C-alpha positions as MATLAB code, in Angstrom:
seq = 'MVIQALHHLLHCAQQVSQVTQSFIGRTGRKPEVFWPSRTGVEQYYVFFIFSKHYNAEKVTQIIFYEDRNFQGRSYECSGECSDLHSHFSRCNSIRVESGNWMVYERPNFTGYQYFLRGGEFSEYQRWMGFNDCVRSCRMIPITKGSHRLKIFERPEFGGQMMEMTEDCPNLYERFHHNDIHSCNVMEGYWIFFEHPNYTGRQYLMSPGEYRRFNEWGSISPRVGSIKHIAM';
ca = [
      55.832  158.899   82.222;
      52.897  159.933   84.390;
      50.531  157.732   82.389;
      52.933  154.774   82.674;
      53.177  155.291   86.422;
      49.393  155.371   86.743;
      49.085  152.150   84.741;
      51.697  150.535   86.992;
      49.846  151.625   90.133;
      46.564  150.287   88.737;
      48.217  146.946   87.943;
      49.669  146.749   91.472;
      46.279  147.563   92.984;
      44.654  144.753   91.004;
      47.349  142.315   92.146;
      46.937  143.372   95.767;
      43.167  142.916   95.527;
      43.517  139.397   94.114;
      46.103  138.386   96.685;
      44.061  139.836   99.543;
      40.966  137.875   98.529;
      43.039  134.698   98.227;
      44.536  135.282  101.673;
      41.108  135.827  103.244;
      39.739  132.700  101.567;
      42.564  130.521  102.848;
      43.041  131.922  106.339;
      39.723  133.534  107.253;
      41.610  136.698  108.261;
      42.007  140.064  106.611;
      45.536  141.471  106.305;
      45.867  145.050  107.450;
      49.143  145.802  105.689;
      50.853  143.914  102.884;
      53.911  144.199  100.686;
      54.492  142.183   97.496;
      57.676  140.156   97.209;
      60.029  140.536   94.273;
      58.862  137.326   92.635;
      55.456  138.708   91.736;
      53.969  135.230   92.134;
      50.807  135.104   94.223;
      51.796  132.319   96.587;
      55.047  134.068   97.457;
      53.457  137.297   98.612;
      54.371  138.146  102.176;
      51.711  139.675  104.374;
      52.649  141.835  107.323;
      49.931  141.623  109.946;
      49.796  144.378  112.554;
      47.819  143.414  115.632;
      49.283  142.770  119.063;
      52.436  141.544  117.401;
      54.192  142.198  114.103;
      54.233  139.010  112.016;
      55.177  137.972  108.500;
      53.221  135.078  107.036;
      53.307  132.963  103.908;
      50.513  130.538  103.156;
      51.784  126.980  103.348;
      50.289  124.924  100.575;
      50.320  121.530   98.916;
      48.339  120.710   95.773;
      47.217  117.188   94.856;
      46.379  116.164   91.276;
      44.540  113.048   90.147;
      46.604  112.596   86.989;
      50.283  112.721   86.125;
      52.035  115.953   85.193;
      49.655  118.062   87.301;
      46.598  117.286   85.229;
      43.040  116.347   86.097;
      41.067  117.131   89.211;
      43.100  118.955   91.871;
      42.813  119.936   95.505;
      44.712  122.634   97.403;
      45.442  122.056  101.079;
      46.989  124.422  103.614;
      46.933  122.293  106.766;
      46.357  118.919  108.346;
      43.646  116.746  106.789;
      42.748  113.306  108.146;
      40.582  112.229  105.193;
      41.103  113.420  101.616;
      38.948  110.867   99.795;
      36.113  113.332   99.112;
      38.471  115.690   97.262;
      40.054  113.257   94.785;
      39.900  109.539   94.001;
      43.593  108.994   93.215;
      46.821  110.986   93.318;
      49.421  110.812   90.565;
      51.213  114.137   90.986;
      51.813  116.683   93.740;
      53.080  120.240   93.830;
      54.457  121.451   97.178;
      54.367  125.245   97.160;
      55.945  125.613  100.605;
      56.566  123.807  103.862;
      57.490  120.243  104.802;
      54.729  117.648  104.540;
      53.986  114.037  105.310;
      51.358  112.383  103.120;
      49.767  109.048  103.974;
      48.316  106.220  101.941;
      45.258  105.830  104.185;
      42.953  108.079  106.232;
      43.869  109.131  109.764;
      47.595  109.233  108.978;
      48.044  105.495  108.457;
      49.481  103.261  105.746;
      52.545  104.150  103.710;
      54.120  107.481  104.643;
      55.925  109.858  102.289;
      57.979  112.914  103.185;
      57.670  115.835  100.749;
      59.212  119.282  100.717;
      59.047  122.210   98.290;
      59.063  121.044   94.689;
      57.136  119.313   91.916;
      56.444  115.581   91.728;
      55.040  114.747   88.304;
      54.221  111.098   89.131;
      53.919  109.117   92.343;
      57.215  107.298   91.783;
      58.912  110.685   92.225;
      58.033  110.656   95.931;
      58.931  106.945   96.176;
      55.250  106.054   96.257;
      54.118  102.443   96.207;
      50.790  103.324   94.563;
      48.617  106.297   93.576;
      46.646  106.357   96.819;
      46.886  109.383   99.152;
      44.210  109.734  101.822;
      45.600  112.056  104.520;
      48.338  114.623  105.040;
      49.889  116.811  107.692;
      52.328  119.692  107.711;
      55.517  119.153  109.705;
      56.242  122.084  112.049;
      59.387  124.086  111.425;
      61.844  123.704  114.286;
      64.959  125.733  114.929;
      68.014  124.589  116.796;
      69.478  121.145  117.306;
      68.102  117.688  116.504;
      68.616  114.814  118.911;
      67.257  111.312  119.443;
      68.163  108.047  121.144;
      67.589  104.649  119.547;
      67.483  101.379  121.459;
      68.146   97.776  120.570;
      65.189   96.445  122.580;
      61.639   97.527  123.533;
      61.025   99.818  126.503;
      64.386  101.561  125.968;
      66.375   98.434  126.734;
      69.589   96.996  125.352;
      72.264   98.938  123.532;
      71.583  102.661  123.095;
      72.930  105.171  120.605;
      72.371  108.934  120.611;
      72.226  110.712  117.261;
      72.398  114.374  116.288;
      72.972  114.063  112.536;
      71.840  112.055  109.522;
      72.889  108.438  109.154;
      72.725  106.872  105.651;
      73.627  103.388  106.912;
      72.551  102.563  110.444;
      74.177   99.134  110.548;
      77.639  100.584  109.936;
      77.307  102.823  112.995;
      74.998  100.926  115.337;
      75.790   97.348  114.246;
      72.079   96.594  114.393;
      69.346   96.753  111.782;
      66.503   96.397  114.260;
      65.415   99.345  116.408;
      62.725   98.440  118.933;
      62.297  101.741  120.787;
      63.235  105.377  120.417;
      63.202  108.673  122.301;
      63.044  111.761  120.067;
      64.229  114.613  122.256;
      64.594  117.432  119.731;
      63.404  118.040  116.198;
      61.603  115.854  113.675;
      63.176  112.825  111.996;
      62.418  110.253  109.307;
      63.177  106.547  109.743;
      63.786  104.680  106.478;
      63.428  100.937  106.136;
      66.605  100.540  104.044;
      70.021  102.264  103.835;
      70.535  105.444  101.816;
      67.078  106.787  102.674;
      65.036  104.245  100.738;
      62.123  101.947  101.500;
      59.228  102.671  103.826;
      59.301  105.956  105.721;
      58.160  106.841  109.231;
      57.786  110.318  110.670;
      59.318  110.562  114.138;
      57.934  113.504  116.105;
      59.301  114.515  119.527;
      58.275  111.949  122.124;
      58.849  108.433  123.405;
      58.234  105.296  121.344;
      58.398  102.171  123.498;
      57.814   99.741  120.618;
      58.279   99.983  116.861;
      54.546   99.731  116.152;
      54.081  103.064  117.925;
      55.687  104.843  114.962;
      53.463  102.915  112.539;
      55.909  100.228  111.482;
      55.150   96.533  111.059;
      58.824   95.674  111.604;
      61.711   96.983  113.753;
      63.945   97.213  110.674;
      65.544  100.660  110.219;
      68.238  101.137  107.584;
      68.842  104.905  107.665;
      67.787  108.008  109.573;
      67.460  111.626  108.449;
      66.502  114.760  110.376;
      64.083  117.270  108.867;
      65.783  120.609  108.358;
      64.105  123.958  107.752;
];
């Protein structure tokens, strides 16, 4: 039993060493105290950092693959990146280890937008992609509490207004308009979809004022459905 216990301790020490080096490489910081989670999987280790405050952290990560089914050249990303073209030439599958992400067809967060959360996407059609081009990405902050926005029939917050606090799969049935020309996001993060039932082009709506539809990256005021981003 003693020998088995020693082997177990040695195995744990090796795991801790590997995880620590991975954490330092990704964050540039050295954890002072750590405790492995029950999963035993590296990316789900939780590090307890003791400094001025007591924090628990988990590395947020998204992995891009050039080929389908997570094959070919890959690139791991743990934060916002405005230009991914030097890391891969195309993107046909994505694995989201943790967090909520928005990926973009073009550099500098432009072009088609796609919302992704934890899971595996073995081909670009799985994230409703229009092509295999991904050139920038950003992590969506986690927000607690309520979600609230106001949508307007006309630019500059004019015309009919409707306040929303929950998802809407068919905007026309509730608002009697398909065209939204301005919006004020007061709380939380939302996704506008071009068509009903959360289909078509997507647009990330961060807290703030949008006086015209082109300010959220759209080429048209058409909005068919709206969904808030939950934790």
